[in-house]
C-alpha positions as CSV (number, residue, x, y, z in Angstrom):
1,M,95.7,102.0,84.5
2,E,99.0,100.9,83.2
3,F,102.0,101.9,85.6
4,K,105.8,101.5,84.4
5,D,107.1,100.6,87.5
6,I,106.1,99.4,91.1
7,S,106.6,103.1,92.5
8,Q,103.6,104.7,89.8
9,A,101.6,102.1,90.7
10,A,102.1,102.8,94.6
11,V,102.0,106.4,93.8
12,A,98.5,106.0,91.8
13,V,96.7,104.5,95.0
14,L,98.0,106.1,97.1
15,S,96.6,109.5,95.1
16,T,93.6,108.2,94.6
17,A,90.6,110.1,96.5
18,D,87.6,107.7,96.2
19,A,88.0,105.2,98.6
20,R,86.7,101.6,96.5
21,G,88.6,103.2,93.5
22,K,91.3,103.5,95.9
23,A,90.8,99.8,97.7
24,E,90.4,98.5,93.5
25,L,93.4,99.9,92.3
26,G,95.7,98.6,94.9
27,R,93.5,94.9,93.8
28,R,94.8,95.8,90.5
29,A,98.1,97.2,90.7
30,A,99.2,93.8,93.0
31,A,97.7,91.8,90.3
32,A,100.3,93.5,87.9
33,W,103.2,92.9,89.9
34,K,102.3,88.8,90.6
35,A,102.4,88.7,87.0
36,G,106.0,90.5,86.6
37,K,104.6,93.6,84.4
38,L,106.1,96.0,87.7
39,P,109.5,96.4,87.9
40,V,111.1,97.9,90.9
41,A,111.9,101.3,90.4
42,Y,111.3,105.1,92.2
43,T,110.6,106.6,89.5
44,V,108.1,109.3,91.4
45,A,107.8,110.1,95.3
46,P,104.9,109.9,97.4
47,P,102.8,112.6,98.7
48,D,102.4,113.6,102.4
49,R,98.7,112.7,102.9
50,P,97.2,110.1,100.7
51,G,94.1,111.3,98.7
52,R,90.8,110.8,100.6
53,P,87.2,111.0,100.1
54,E,85.5,113.9,101.4
55,A,83.4,112.2,103.2
56,P,83.6,110.9,105.8
57,P,84.5,113.9,108.2
58,L,87.7,113.5,109.8
59,L,86.9,114.6,113.5
60,P,90.2,114.0,116.3
61,P,89.9,110.6,117.9
62,R,88.0,111.9,121.3
63,R,84.5,113.3,119.5
64,V,84.5,109.9,117.3
65,K,81.9,108.0,119.3
66,K,83.0,104.5,120.3
67,R,81.4,101.5,119.0
68,R,79.1,98.7,120.7
69,I,78.0,95.5,119.0
70,T,74.4,95.1,119.6
71,A,71.4,93.4,118.1
72,E,70.6,96.4,116.6
73,T,71.7,97.2,113.0
74,R,72.9,100.7,114.3
75,G,75.9,99.2,116.4
76,R,77.0,97.0,113.6
77,V,76.9,99.5,111.2
78,A,79.5,101.7,113.3
79,L,81.0,99.4,113.9
80,L,81.6,98.1,110.5
81,H,82.5,101.3,109.3
82,A,85.1,101.9,111.8
83,L,86.8,99.2,110.7
84,A,86.3,100.3,107.2
85,H,88.2,103.4,107.7
86,I,90.7,101.5,109.4
87,E,91.2,99.3,106.3
88,L,91.3,101.9,104.1
89,N,93.9,103.5,106.1
90,A,95.8,99.9,105.8
91,V,95.5,100.3,102.3
92,D,98.3,103.6,102.4
93,L,100.4,102.4,105.1
94,A,101.2,98.9,102.9
95,W,101.5,101.3,99.3
96,D,103.1,103.7,101.6
97,A,105.7,101.4,102.9
98,V,106.7,99.7,98.6
99,V,107.6,103.2,98.1
100,R,108.5,105.7,101.1
101,F,111.9,104.0,101.4
102,P,114.2,103.9,98.0
103,E,117.5,104.5,99.8
104,A,116.9,100.8,102.6
105,G,118.1,98.5,99.0
106,F,115.0,96.2,100.1
107,P,115.4,92.7,97.7
108,R,112.6,92.2,95.8
109,A,110.6,89.8,98.7
110,Y,110.4,93.2,100.6
111,F,107.9,94.8,97.2
112,D,106.3,91.2,97.1
113,D,105.6,91.4,100.5
114,W,104.3,94.8,100.9
115,V,102.4,94.3,97.4
116,R,100.3,91.2,99.2
117,V,99.6,93.3,102.4
118,G,98.0,96.2,100.2
119,D,96.2,93.8,98.3
120,E,94.8,92.2,100.7
121,E,93.9,95.4,103.2
122,S,91.8,96.2,99.7
123,K,90.3,93.3,99.8
124,H,89.3,93.8,103.5
125,F,88.2,97.2,102.5
126,L,85.8,96.0,99.9
127,L,84.3,93.0,102.0
128,I,83.3,95.2,104.6
129,A,82.2,98.1,102.7
130,D,79.9,95.9,100.9
131,R,78.4,94.7,103.7
132,L,77.9,97.8,105.1
133,E,75.5,98.2,102.4
134,D,74.1,95.3,102.7
135,L,73.1,96.4,105.9
136,G,71.4,99.8,104.3
137,S,74.5,101.8,104.6
138,Q,77.6,103.2,103.2
139,Y,81.2,104.2,103.8
140,G,81.7,107.6,104.7
141,A,78.2,108.2,105.8
142,L,79.4,108.3,110.0
143,P,81.9,110.4,110.7
144,A,85.8,108.8,111.6
145,H,89.3,110.0,113.0
146,D,92.9,110.7,111.3
147,G,94.7,109.1,113.5
148,L,96.3,106.2,112.2
149,W,98.2,108.3,109.5
150,Q,99.8,110.0,112.2
151,A,101.7,106.4,112.6
152,A,103.0,106.8,108.5
153,V,103.8,110.3,109.6
154,E,105.8,110.1,112.8
155,T,108.0,106.8,110.7
156,A,108.2,108.5,107.3
157,D,112.1,109.0,108.0
158,D,113.0,105.5,108.6
159,P,112.1,101.9,107.6
160,L,113.1,100.9,110.4
161,A,110.2,102.6,112.5
162,R,108.0,101.9,109.8
163,Q,108.0,98.3,110.3
164,A,108.6,98.8,114.4
165,V,105.0,100.5,114.4
166,V,102.7,100.1,111.9
167,P,102.2,96.1,112.0
168,L,104.1,95.5,115.0
169,V,101.6,97.7,117.1
170,L,99.0,98.5,114.9
171,E,98.3,95.6,113.1
172,A,99.4,93.3,116.2
173,R,96.2,95.3,118.3
174,G,94.4,93.8,115.2
175,L,94.8,90.6,116.0
176,D,93.9,91.4,120.1
177,V,91.1,92.9,119.7
178,T,89.3,91.5,116.4
179,P,88.4,88.2,118.6
180,P,86.4,89.2,120.7
181,M,84.3,91.0,118.0
182,I,83.9,88.3,116.2
183,A,82.7,86.5,119.1
184,K,80.2,89.7,119.6
185,L,79.1,89.6,116.5
186,R,78.1,85.9,116.3
187,E,76.4,85.9,119.5
188,V,74.0,89.0,118.2
189,G,73.2,87.0,114.7
190,D,75.4,88.7,112.5
191,D,77.2,85.6,111.4
192,A,78.2,87.9,107.9
193,S,80.0,90.3,109.4
194,A,81.9,88.2,111.7
195,D,83.2,85.9,108.5
196,I,84.2,89.3,107.4
197,L,86.6,90.0,110.4
198,Q,87.6,86.5,110.6
199,I,89.2,86.7,107.4
200,I,90.7,90.2,108.8
201,H,92.3,88.4,111.7
202,D,94.0,85.5,110.1
203,D,95.1,87.8,107.0
204,E,96.6,90.2,109.7
205,I,98.6,87.2,111.2
206,G,100.6,87.2,107.8
207,H,100.7,90.9,108.1
208,V,102.2,91.3,111.6
209,A,104.7,88.5,110.2
210,V,105.2,90.8,107.2
211,G,106.7,93.3,110.0
212,K,108.3,91.1,111.9
213,R,110.8,89.7,109.1
214,W,111.8,93.4,107.8
215,F,112.2,94.8,111.0
216,D,114.6,91.6,111.9
217,H,115.9,92.1,108.5
218,L,116.7,95.6,109.3
219,C,117.6,94.8,112.9
220,E,120.5,92.7,111.5
221,A,121.8,94.9,108.6
222,R,122.1,97.4,111.5
223,G,123.8,95.7,114.1
224,L,121.1,95.8,116.1
225,E,119.5,94.0,119.0
226,P,115.8,93.4,117.7
227,V,113.7,93.3,121.6
228,S,115.7,96.4,122.9
229,T,115.2,98.1,119.6
230,W,111.5,98.1,119.3
231,Q,110.7,98.5,123.0
232,S,112.7,101.7,122.5
233,I,111.0,103.0,118.7
234,V,107.6,102.1,120.5
235,R,108.7,104.2,123.2
236,E,109.4,106.8,121.9
237,R,107.5,107.4,118.6
238,F,103.7,105.5,119.5
239,R,101.8,107.9,121.6
240,G,99.4,105.1,122.6
241,G,101.3,102.6,124.7
242,V,100.8,99.0,124.2
243,K,97.5,97.9,125.6
244,P,97.1,94.5,126.9
245,P,95.2,91.9,127.0
246,F,97.4,90.3,124.5
247,N,96.7,87.9,122.0
248,V,99.3,85.6,122.9
249,P,98.4,83.1,120.1
250,S,98.0,85.2,117.2
251,R,101.4,86.8,117.8
252,E,103.0,83.6,118.2
253,A,101.6,82.8,115.0
254,A,103.2,85.5,113.5
255,G,106.0,85.0,115.0
256,F,105.7,87.4,117.1
257,D,107.3,87.1,120.8
258,A,105.8,88.0,124.1
259,A,109.3,88.7,125.1
260,F,108.6,92.2,123.0
261,Y,105.2,93.5,124.2
262,G,105.0,92.4,127.4
263,P,107.2,95.2,129.4
264,L,105.7,97.6,127.6
265,G,101.8,95.9,128.5
266,A,103.2,96.1,131.8
267,E,104.7,99.0,131.7
268,Y,100.8,100.1,130.5
269,L,99.2,99.2,133.5
270,E,101.1,100.8,135.6
271,S,101.1,104.2,134.0
272,H,96.9,104.0,134.1
273,R,97.5,101.9,137.7
274,R,98.9,105.5,139.0
275,T,97.0,108.1,137.0
276,A,93.8,106.3,138.6
277,E,94.8,106.7,142.3
């Protein structure tokens, strides 16, 4: 499949329903961009919702069972399936960021960054999908939830909000929760899965850095103070709160200082303390 510009490539990825096909098309589109074959032009608009396969069925988040890592294959499959679903959503979130905001006037470096993120998210999905098959399962075998795309819906009107929430809340949360999963997988002897999660963690430091770079860029362009602006956007647009504990070294490696998220983490703990009383 050939594309005339970056918007056509992005929309093709977003519109593809087959999960593996979406990820593979994303990698081909990224290669075409890197080869200089895709000019920056907005000739097509993104869909309101990305294409999705018939399986897995999408349930409300509360109805999806929590995953526990055990030596039994079933528990590890459930975890990997959940992570595959996150990575598939991340493919769409990245390509949506490429095409969603034509009025922002982003320079070429923005597209370099977000196409790279989309390419790496495709790589992550394919690695996990292959590992699921190694373990006798496949993506789509278990239910999943549709909560992640809600972040795209909530921030579709403003590129500043998109940078604040998707990379600097969702991806940053991945930096916090992935190292304990890696440790647990190694503890039960699943080094193959742990190695994949280490790749994902290391790449996601770069993804958080991308979000921080373009969040700062937009704050500067609008004359906004970054810390208070980020906190205000997250309080308004992200329903789940910013949950500690935080992986401070990985966040700092991404250039994301605790001055941003520390106060919101304290608010989260205080709200839950009150609820428990």
